[in-house]
C-alpha positions, 0 to 999 in steps of 0.5 A: 102604224105611226103614219096611219095615226098621223093621217087620222089626227090630220083628218080629225083636225080637218074635219073638226075645223070644217065643221066649225067653219060651217057654224054661225060666228057666235056658235063657232066662237063659243065652241072654240072657246069651250073646246080649245083647252081640252083639245090642247090638253089632249094634243099635249098628251099625244105629243108626250107619248110620241116624244117618249117613242122618239116620234115628232109631235102632231101638227097644231091647229087653232084648236090645239094652240093655247 
């Protein structure tokens, strides 16, 4: 189950980053600025849950870095 969750997280990040890459730079910058804090918070919540279960954190991306 845990490997599946990690695979899904990685696929989510890859798909989301690919979608943003397809936008014009102005739209990509706006989307990144608006979404980065929420993605960072969401990842922190996931990582805290994983830490409590003795698991390693998920990988970061430009969307999840503060």
